[in-house]
ZAMAR-199393 format. One record per residue (C-alpha): residue in three letters; x, y negated, z negated. Coordinates in pm, whole numbers, plus 50000, padded with zeros to 5 digits. Each point is the difference from the previous one (the first is absolute). Last residue first. Example, Ala and Ser with C-alpha at 12.3 -4.5 7.8 and 13.67 -1.06 7.14 Angstrom:
# residues 2
SER513675010649286/ALA498635034449934/
***
This chain:
# residues 274
UNK429965256249291/UNK497225019449827/UNK498015031850030/UNK498495013649680/UNK499735034149837/UNK498885002949638/UNK501085032649841/UNK498765033349864/UNK496815006150200/UNK501224978450287/UNK502895023950062/UNK497595028650060/UNK499255027949760/UNK499915036750106/UNK498165021649750/UNK501115026449751/UNK503114980049925/UNK503075016349844/UNK501275014550329/UNK500244965650150/UNK498284984750300/UNK499914963650108/UNK497124995550242/UNK499814985450342/UNK499144963350037/UNK503614990149944/UNK500834991450359/UNK500265021150312/UNK501974981050263/UNK498664997350352/UNK496305001150086/UNK500535029150235/UNK500715003850372/UNK499905032750192/UNK501714999850339/UNK498095017050283/UNK501745022350252/UNK497785008650296/UNK500125027250265/UNK499775032349804/UNK499385027650256/UNK502155026249829/UNK500014997449625/UNK502464975749835/UNK503635002749893/UNK500274971450059/UNK497824970949889/UNK496245002050047/UNK499104979249697/UNK502804978549863/UNK501614993849659/UNK498354987249681/UNK503034981149866/UNK499934997049620/UNK501244966949862/UNK500575001549627/UNK498644982649691/UNK498555032249856/UNK503245014649866/UNK501314967349862/UNK496684993149827/UNK499945034949849/UNK503624997649881/UNK499374966049838/UNK496875012849824/UNK501755030949868/UNK503074980149894/UNK497814976249798/UNK498645029649806/UNK496705018350013/UNK498045020449745/UNK496674984550100/UNK499314985749654/UNK503614988349966/UNK499864982450337/UNK496804982449892/UNK501644987649681/UNK503094988050189/UNK498004980050259/UNK502164995350308/UNK500184967050185/UNK500565006950372/UNK500984970550220/UNK500055007050374/UNK502064977550224/UNK499644972450258/UNK503324982450031/UNK500354965349848/UNK503534987950070/UNK500964975449728/UNK503024988450194/UNK499925011250361/UNK503235012350154/UNK502284991550291/UNK503335016650071/UNK503364994150167/UNK499104970150214/UNK502884990050231/UNK498025002950321/UNK496235000349937/UNK498425034650003/UNK499465000649623/UNK497924968150023/UNK497625016350248/UNK499565030149772/UNK498994978149705/UNK497604977550186/UNK497185019850166/UNK499395031849800/UNK501644992849663/UNK498944963749996/UNK496385009150078/UNK499945026649725/UNK501314974849747/UNK497494974150118/UNK497125024749963/UNK501095011049654/UNK500504964149882/UNK496474990050106/UNK498734990650343/UNK496234995949965/UNK500504968449793/UNK501214981450314/UNK502594973949904/UNK502845024050081/UNK503595002849883/UNK503245016550113/UNK503084985749828/UNK503305004350187/UNK503435004249837/UNK503284997550187/UNK503565013149985/UNK499785020449681/UNK503405014849910/UNK499855038049971/UNK502195006150302/UNK498985030450195/UNK501145035550063/UNK496955019849892/UNK499615033649823/UNK496455010549911/UNK499285029249768/UNK496805019150082/UNK496615004149837/UNK500545037649971/UNK503514995549860/UNK498704976649730/UNK497055022649913/UNK502365029849983/UNK501974984149720/UNK503724994750074/UNK502805024049904/UNK499825020150325/UNK500074966550192/UNK503424989049867/UNK502095016750271/UNK497714985950268/UNK500494965749843/UNK503765003750051/UNK499525006850371/UNK497744969650041/UNK502544977949825/UNK502755012050233/UNK497814993550304/UNK499194964849878/UNK503714992949951/UNK500755012450351/UNK497504975250143/UNK501254971749777/UNK503625003350110/UNK502234992249700/UNK502474971150034/UNK497914978149768/UNK500145026249724/UNK496695016049908/UNK496944990249797/UNK497195024249910/UNK496554986449912/UNK497545023649831/UNK496294990949984/UNK497785023849804/UNK496204999749993/UNK497885016449731/UNK497514971449947/UNK501894989349685/UNK502934988550211/UNK503575012750030/UNK502974979250112/UNK503285015350107/UNK503524986550038/UNK502975012650196/UNK503724992950007/UNK502994998150233/UNK499835032350202/UNK502815002250256/UNK499615038050035/UNK497015017249834/UNK501035022549710/UNK498154981249724/UNK496625000550173/UNK498835034149874/UNK499464989049640/UNK498014970050121/UNK497455023050165/UNK499475020849686/UNK499634968249784/UNK497574981350227/UNK497345026950023/UNK499295017649668/UNK501594976549747/UNK499424966150166/UNK496585010350131/UNK498915011649653/UNK501194967249848/UNK498074979550256/UNK496845019949933/UNK498815028750215/UNK496585003450163/UNK501295005350352/UNK503825002950030/UNK500894978050296/UNK503354997250179/UNK502134972650155/UNK503665000350103/UNK501704968750136/UNK503405000350169/UNK501964967649978/UNK502964987750203/UNK502204975149813/UNK499464963050073/UNK502484976350165/UNK500775018550319/UNK501924978450245/UNK498274994150333/UNK501665020650273/UNK496955021950061/UNK497974968450062/UNK502084992350305/UNK501744965850005/UNK498864978450294/UNK497784977149791/UNK502634997049725/UNK502604986650247/UNK498414965449998/UNK499794999149620/UNK503635011049958/UNK501224974250252/UNK498034973349814/UNK501605009549667/UNK503524999250148/UNK499374966050160/UNK498654986049672/UNK503145011449818/UNK502304984950268/UNK498144966849985/UNK500164999449618/UNK503785005650007/UNK500504971650250/UNK497884976949785/UNK501895010049687/UNK503444990750143/UNK502284995749696/UNK498855032549847/UNK500175017350339/UNK503744993750040/UNK500835002149630/UNK502135031450017/UNK501484991650339/UNK501294965249909/UNK500955012149653/UNK502635023850146/UNK500395027049739/UNK499505028550243/UNK498535033749897/
***
């Protein structure tokens, strides 16, 4: 390093010249920014893989112990893993966010997370596996929030939620650069069954019996076709048989301890709500 004061204080003694050079460098960077490919932008946030699951009827503590804990135990061996955090709600939902090093490819990170979840599935409750575990590669930062309202009293929160899910949510997901779109306070139509403990005791039933009967009867049974091969000689038409769709809980719940076959309405109040 030279000790010549003329060189060391060149820009200090000429502030206007130094400011002009700084402005020129900034302008050149702004002009070249338009021609710079997006892939060459520097990464400033670590890639995130989001895992969501639902354990119906469980509390937040039950979800943390039965769902989040087995999955988190399998995440330790993933390469370039920085940290993870999970949040569990009282409605049985789990949201697990996994952060990786900036140099980590997000697609490969999602595949590694999916493989580790497969190893944890034998330890998870069957209701969670049956509902499905979702793995998404998306940033969790909220880019935009939209409020959907209506002045017409006919369109309540359930109607607006259903409208947003059908016509708005999927369109937003197709936009370039959008990782995911969701509806806060989504009001899906569901069946609420309030069991009466005294009535269950009189009928000799348990909660597991009612849940198993509802799960068994809420199925789609295809009726098949009439005239399909192998068919008698001379059959010229094949007629598909259509049914009303899913069988709901109108059929009875049977147990060996009951002389008769009670229905769900005889031991619970069944309502439909959003």
